[in-house]
C-alpha positions in Angstrom: -17.0 20.5 -5.5 -13.9 18.4 -4.6 -10.7 19.8 -6.4 -9.4 16.2 -6.5 -12.7 14.8 -7.8 -12.5 17.2 -11.0 -8.6 16.1 -12.3 -8.9 13.6 -14.9 -8.1 10.3 -15.0 -5.6 9.6 -18.0 -6.3 5.7 -19.0 -3.1 4.1 -20.8 -3.4 2.2 -23.9 -3.8 -1.7 -23.1 -6.4 -0.7 -19.9 -10.2 -0.9 -20.1 -12.7 0.4 -17.8 -16.1 -0.3 -17.6 -19.0 1.0 -15.2 -22.1 -0.5 -15.1 -24.5 -0.9 -12.4 -22.4 1.0 -10.0 -19.6 -1.2 -10.3 -16.2 -0.1 -12.1 -14.0 -2.9 -13.5 -10.5 -1.9 -14.5 -8.9 -4.6 -16.7 -5.3 -4.1 -17.8 -1.9 -6.1 -18.6 -1.5 -6.9 -15.2 -4.9 -7.8 -14.0 -8.4 -7.0 -13.1 -9.7 -5.3 -10.0 -13.5 -4.2 -9.5 -15.2 -1.8 -7.0 -18.5 -0.7 -5.9 -19.5 3.0 -6.2 -22.0 4.1 -3.5 -23.7 7.3 -3.7 -24.6 10.0 -6.5 -21.4 9.6 -8.7 -21.1 8.7 -12.5 -18.4 7.9 -14.4 -17.7 9.1 -18.2 -15.4 7.5 -20.5 -13.9 9.6 -23.3 -11.3 8.5 -25.3 -8.1 8.2 -23.4 -9.4 10.3 -20.2 -12.3 9.5 -17.5 -14.2 11.6 -15.5 -15.6 11.3 -12.4 -18.8 13.4 -11.9 -20.9 14.0 -8.7 -24.7 14.2 -9.6 -25.2 17.1 -7.0 -23.7 19.2 -4.3 -24.6 17.5 -0.9 -21.7 17.2 1.5 -21.8 13.6 1.5 -21.6 13.4 -2.3 -18.3 15.9 -2.4 -16.9 13.5 -0.1 -17.2 10.7 -2.1 -16.5 12.5 -5.6 -12.7 12.8 -4.3 -12.5 9.4 -2.8 -13.7 7.6 -5.9 -11.6 9.6 -8.1 -8.5 8.7 -6.2 -9.7 5.1 -6.0 -10.2 4.5 -9.5 -6.9 6.4 -10.5 -5.1 4.0 -8.1 -6.9 1.0 -9.9 -5.7 2.2 -13.3 -2.0 2.9 -12.1 -2.2 -1.0 -10.4 -3.3 -2.7 -13.4 -0.9 -0.6 -16.0 2.2 -0.5 -13.5 1.6 -2.1 -10.3 2.6 -0.9 -6.7 5.5 -1.9 -4.7 6.7 -1.3 -1.3 10.1 -1.8 0.2 10.6 -2.7 3.9 13.8 -3.1 5.7 15.1 -5.0 8.9 17.7 -3.5 11.0 18.9 -5.4 14.1 22.4 -7.8 14.8 21.6 -11.0 13.4 18.2 -10.6 11.9 17.5 -11.7 8.6 14.4 -12.5 6.1 14.0 -15.3 3.4 11.4 -16.7 1.3 10.4 -20.6 1.8 7.9 -21.5 -1.0 5.0 -19.1 -0.3 6.1 -18.4 3.0 8.1 -15.3 4.4 10.5 -16.5 7.3 11.5 -13.8 9.9 14.4 -14.2 12.2 13.9 -10.8 14.0 15.0 -11.3 17.6 12.5 -13.6 18.8 13.0 -17.1 20.5 11.6 -18.7 17.3 11.4 -17.8 13.7 8.2 -16.0 12.5 6.3 -17.4 9.3 4.3 -14.8 6.9 1.9 -16.6 4.2 1.9 -14.8 1.1 -1.6 -13.6 0.8 -3.2 -14.0 -2.6 -2.8 -11.2 -4.9 0.5 -10.1 -3.3 4.2 -10.9 -4.4 6.7 -11.3 -1.5 10.8 -10.9 -2.6 13.8 -10.6 -0.5 16.5 -9.2 -2.8 18.8 -9.2 0.1 18.5 -10.9 4.0 17.7 -7.7 5.2 15.2 -6.6 2.7 11.3 -7.4 1.9 9.6 -6.1 -1.3 6.0 -6.2 -1.3 4.2 -6.0 -4.6 0.8 -6.3 -6.3 -1.9 -4.5 -8.4 -4.0 -3.3 -5.3 -2.6 -0.4 -3.7 -4.6 -0.9 -0.6 -3.7 -4.7 -0.5 -0.2 -3.9 -0.7 -0.3 -1.4 1.8 -1.6 -3.2 4.5 0.6 -6.4 3.6 3.5 -4.2 4.4 1.8 -2.6 7.5 1.1 -6.3 8.7 4.6 -7.0 8.2 6.0 -3.9 10.0 3.7 -4.7 13.1 5.7 -7.7 13.5 8.4 -6.1 14.9 7.9 -2.0 14.8 11.0 -0.1 15.3 12.1 0.6 18.8 13.8 4.5 19.3 16.7 3.3 21.4 18.5 1.1 19.1 16.8 1.5 15.8 16.1 -2.2 15.6 12.9 -3.6 13.7 11.3 -3.6 10.6 10.6 -0.5 8.8 9.6 1.0 5.6 12.7 2.1 3.7 13.8 5.5 4.0 11.7 5.7 7.0 13.1 8.0 9.7 12.8 6.6 13.1 13.9 9.4 15.9 16.4 7.9 18.1 16.0 8.8 22.0 18.8 9.2 24.3 19.4 6.0 27.0 19.8 6.4 30.7 21.9 8.2 32.0 23.8 7.3 35.3 23.1 8.9 38.5 26.8 10.2 38.8 27.4 13.6 39.9 24.0 14.1 41.5 23.8 15.2 45.0 
């Protein structure tokens, strides 16, 4: 059995979980998320706790057991608290700003790059060099953050680029002159 799958999912007050016809629906103060559950997995809701159960001991079911427990726990956390990922922009003269529902990035290209805010995701720019991505779906928040980072990945020589807040980029030594070599 999966060690992660055995863990209990605490359900906070104000969050309701419904499991019918292999579909989990989680409703909370921030919104609603649904996910289809495949395989021999069952979900039992007992008071303020929820258990994800594997109905057989096959290898595939054990793998799905831990996966669905983690996904459902993220859904519960998302509708109650939400998820936020922060990015920082590093470069001389580089800046970002919101214009309506578009994020405009001036990141060293000959033209500004416009990124349209996806549905269910909130983009914000607390400063000209920070981007905040937030929403209730952890997968969507992570994907949007990865898409923004891929616009200008951090390069290892000067450190310019868009990176996750707190991400360490290993710096490389530049070229050395050929002086002193014979």
